[in-house]
One Martini backbone bead per residue (centre of mass of N, CA, C, O) as a GRO file, in nm:
protein
  183
    1MET     BB    1  -3.167  -4.156  -1.070
    2ARG     BB    2  -3.070  -4.005  -0.821
    3PHE     BB    3  -2.778  -4.087  -0.854
    4VAL     BB    4  -2.730  -3.935  -1.122
    5LEU     BB    5  -2.809  -3.651  -1.020
    6PHE     BB    6  -2.600  -3.629  -0.799
    7PHE     BB    7  -2.347  -3.656  -0.985
    8ALA     BB    8  -2.415  -3.423  -1.170
    9ALA     BB    9  -2.414  -3.208  -0.949
   10PHE     BB   10  -2.137  -3.261  -0.834
   11PHE     BB   11  -1.972  -3.209  -1.104
   12ALA     BB   12  -2.083  -2.918  -1.145
   13LEU     BB   13  -1.987  -2.812  -0.841
   14ALA     BB   14  -1.691  -2.900  -0.775
   15PRO     BB   15  -1.508  -2.667  -0.867
   16ALA     BB   16  -1.623  -2.465  -0.657
   17ALA     BB   17  -1.574  -2.639  -0.397
   18PHE     BB   18  -1.244  -2.678  -0.463
   19ALA     BB   19  -1.182  -2.403  -0.470
   20ALA     BB   20  -1.016  -2.149  -0.384
   21PRO     BB   21  -1.048  -1.913  -0.183
   22ALA     BB   22  -1.077  -1.603  -0.153
   23PRO     BB   23  -0.899  -1.366  -0.048
   24PRO     BB   24  -0.884  -1.163   0.186
   25PRO     BB   25  -0.885  -0.859   0.250
   26LYS     BB   26  -0.681  -0.630   0.320
   27PRO     BB   27  -0.679  -0.418   0.572
   28LEU     BB   28  -0.552  -0.178   0.424
   29ASP     BB   29  -0.741  -0.175   0.181
   30ALA     BB   30  -1.000  -0.134   0.344
   31LEU     BB   31  -0.915   0.132   0.477
   32PHE     BB   32  -0.871   0.293   0.214
   33ALA     BB   33  -1.160   0.261   0.118
   34ALA     BB   34  -1.286   0.405   0.361
   35LEU     BB   35  -1.129   0.671   0.331
   36ALA     BB   36  -1.248   0.744   0.048
   37GLN     BB   37  -1.552   0.765   0.190
   38ALA     BB   38  -1.504   0.992   0.355
   39GLN     BB   39  -1.675   1.307   0.451
   40SER     BB   40  -1.467   1.372   0.691
   41PRO     BB   41  -1.224   1.428   0.916
   42GLU     BB   42  -1.376   1.287   1.148
   43GLN     BB   43  -1.428   1.021   0.990
   44ALA     BB   44  -1.119   0.968   0.913
   45LYS     BB   45  -0.945   0.953   1.172
   46PRO     BB   46  -0.980   0.649   1.264
   47ILE     BB   47  -0.865   0.540   0.999
   48GLU     BB   48  -0.592   0.671   1.006
   49ASP     BB   49  -0.505   0.543   1.274
   50GLN     BB   50  -0.510   0.251   1.171
   51ILE     BB   51  -0.305   0.286   0.948
   52LEU     BB   52  -0.071   0.395   1.123
   53THR     BB   53  -0.054   0.140   1.295
   54LEU     BB   54   0.026  -0.048   1.062
   55PHE     BB   55   0.286   0.104   0.984
   56LEU     BB   56   0.433   0.042   1.266
   57GLN     BB   57   0.459  -0.244   1.183
   58SER     BB   58   0.762  -0.442   1.171
   59ARG     BB   59   0.814  -0.752   1.262
   60SER     BB   60   1.027  -0.653   1.495
   61PRO     BB   61   1.137  -0.660   1.810
   62SER     BB   62   1.378  -0.464   1.787
   63VAL     BB   63   1.231  -0.233   1.648
   64ASP     BB   64   1.003  -0.200   1.849
   65LEU     BB   65   1.186  -0.123   2.085
   66LEU     BB   66   1.313   0.128   1.958
   67MET     BB   67   1.043   0.276   1.907
   68THR     BB   68   0.950   0.283   2.201
   69ARG     BB   69   1.195   0.440   2.309
   70ALA     BB   70   1.160   0.686   2.128
   71ALA     BB   71   0.878   0.762   2.227
   72ALA     BB   72   0.965   0.801   2.521
   73ALA     BB   73   1.167   1.025   2.465
   74LEU     BB   74   0.958   1.222   2.350
   75THR     BB   75   0.776   1.239   2.602
   76VAL     BB   76   1.036   1.369   2.773
   77GLY     BB   77   1.203   1.554   2.546
   78ASP     BB   78   1.429   1.355   2.401
   79LYS     BB   79   1.537   1.415   2.089
   80GLY     BB   80   1.821   1.301   2.076
   81LEU     BB   81   1.756   1.009   2.149
   82ALA     BB   82   1.540   0.964   1.940
   83GLY     BB   83   1.722   1.012   1.697
   84GLN     BB   84   1.920   0.780   1.756
   85LEU     BB   85   1.703   0.557   1.742
   86PHE     BB   86   1.613   0.612   1.448
   87VAL     BB   87   1.885   0.555   1.326
   88ALA     BB   88   1.895   0.262   1.426
   89VAL     BB   89   1.647   0.165   1.276
   90THR     BB   90   1.758   0.229   0.984
   91ALA     BB   91   2.004   0.038   1.018
   92VAL     BB   92   1.848  -0.231   1.088
   93ALA     BB   93   1.579  -0.120   0.900
   94PRO     BB   94   1.586   0.010   0.586
   95GLY     BB   95   1.275  -0.102   0.499
   96TYR     BB   96   1.144   0.082   0.725
   97ALA     BB   97   0.945   0.346   0.681
   98GLU     BB   98   0.875   0.455   0.974
   99GLY     BB   99   1.163   0.513   1.058
  100TRP     BB  100   1.205   0.740   0.849
  101HIS     BB  101   0.970   0.918   0.932
  102GLN     BB  102   1.059   0.975   1.223
  103ARG     BB  103   1.332   1.084   1.148
  104ALA     BB  104   1.227   1.327   0.984
  105ARG     BB  105   1.088   1.471   1.219
  106ILE     BB  106   1.344   1.521   1.383
  107GLU     BB  107   1.503   1.670   1.166
  108ALA     BB  108   1.298   1.900   1.129
  109ALA     BB  109   1.300   1.997   1.429
  110ALA     BB  110   1.626   2.056   1.399
  111GLY     BB  111   1.661   2.193   1.096
  112ASN     BB  112   1.720   1.934   0.896
  113ASP     BB  113   1.603   1.943   0.588
  114GLU     BB  114   1.777   1.760   0.413
  115ALA     BB  115   1.739   1.504   0.582
  116ALA     BB  116   1.431   1.506   0.588
  117MET     BB  117   1.390   1.477   0.282
  118PHE     BB  118   1.533   1.212   0.252
  119SER     BB  119   1.353   1.052   0.455
  120LEU     BB  120   1.086   1.107   0.306
  121GLU     BB  121   1.164   0.979   0.038
  122LYS     BB  122   1.214   0.701   0.160
  123THR     BB  123   0.933   0.655   0.267
  124VAL     BB  124   0.778   0.680  -0.008
  125MET     BB  125   0.933   0.455  -0.147
  126LEU     BB  126   0.855   0.225   0.064
  127ASN     BB  127   0.560   0.397   0.115
  128PRO     BB  128   0.328   0.523  -0.101
  129ARG     BB  129   0.085   0.542   0.138
  130GLU     BB  130   0.225   0.777   0.303
  131PHE     BB  131   0.048   1.055   0.351
  132GLU     BB  132   0.212   1.220   0.553
  133ALA     BB  133   0.482   1.219   0.399
  134CYS     BB  134   0.376   1.353   0.146
  135ALA     BB  135   0.288   1.619   0.282
  136GLU     BB  136   0.561   1.687   0.413
  137LEU     BB  137   0.720   1.695   0.149
  138GLY     BB  138   0.550   1.911   0.017
  139ALA     BB  139   0.619   2.134   0.222
  140LYS     BB  140   0.922   2.135   0.174
  141LEU     BB  141   0.917   2.193  -0.128
  142GLU     BB  142   0.766   2.459  -0.100
  143ASP     BB  143   0.973   2.606   0.082
  144TYR     BB  144   1.199   2.557  -0.169
  145GLY     BB  145   1.023   2.615  -0.455
  146ASP     BB  146   0.888   2.327  -0.537
  147LYS     BB  147   0.586   2.333  -0.670
  148LYS     BB  148   0.561   2.082  -0.846
  149GLY     BB  149   0.649   1.873  -0.631
  150ALA     BB  150   0.442   1.955  -0.419
  151LEU     BB  151   0.190   1.897  -0.583
  152ALA     BB  152   0.242   1.596  -0.621
  153MET     BB  153   0.240   1.524  -0.316
  154TYR     BB  154  -0.036   1.637  -0.244
  155ARG     BB  155  -0.196   1.464  -0.446
  156LYS     BB  156  -0.115   1.197  -0.324
  157ALA     BB  157  -0.232   1.245  -0.043
  158LEU     BB  158  -0.525   1.304  -0.145
  159ALA     BB  159  -0.571   1.028  -0.284
  160LEU     BB  160  -0.544   0.868  -0.009
  161ASP     BB  161  -0.667   1.142   0.157
  162PRO     BB  162  -0.934   1.348   0.098
  163THR     BB  163  -0.929   1.481   0.419
  164TYR     BB  164  -0.647   1.595   0.446
  165ASP     BB  165  -0.640   1.853   0.595
  166ASP     BB  166  -0.486   2.121   0.394
  167VAL     BB  167  -0.433   2.000   0.105
  168ALA     BB  168  -0.653   2.109  -0.086
  169ARG     BB  169  -0.566   2.405  -0.066
  170ARG     BB  170  -0.277   2.363  -0.174
  171VAL     BB  171  -0.359   2.252  -0.447
  172ARG     BB  172  -0.512   2.499  -0.549
  173ALA     BB  173  -0.280   2.703  -0.525
  174LEU     BB  174  -0.064   2.545  -0.694
  175THR     BB  175  -0.219   2.510  -0.955
  176ARG     BB  176  -0.215   2.805  -1.032
  177ASP     BB  177   0.097   2.839  -1.025
  178VAL     BB  178   0.174   2.590  -1.219
  179GLU     BB  179  -0.094   2.580  -1.438
  180GLY     BB  180  -0.287   2.786  -1.394
  181GLN     BB  181  -0.569   2.956  -1.514
  182GLY     BB  182  -0.854   2.912  -1.633
  183ILE     BB  183  -1.100   3.037  -1.864
   0.00000   0.00000   0.00000
């Protein structure tokens, strides 16, 4: 009888025992979930830093080397060399969003807003979760009078990072301008 009960239990539980385990949550997904629960910018900051560190991972030693050299150039104030290196990164790895993001920052610092906006758009297209690029693109669009586009980008940044800098204030101001004030 015990033998029959053992096999009955075995066959009842076997599908669960042999089923593939559920995949572990992706670290980025878990970090964004934690970021959504952050109660303050101070609480969000370490989570943001971890996310941004993951964004920097290119999975290419060549790209990592170029990015490291560009960061070193920025550290010593050589924006020209850093810009050239970021251009090289986007040429070598056009699908690497963070290369475009860093390139956009250099272009914006040089006053080349058109190129910066293109690079920011490319960043957001390649990595829709790049909340910094969304906010930066929103600021550029707002500077050039595209309030509706700016509002969309700010809202996207805020949806990804509810405590992100001054974005909530910008959303409130632009909402009144774009959508009007409720009765």
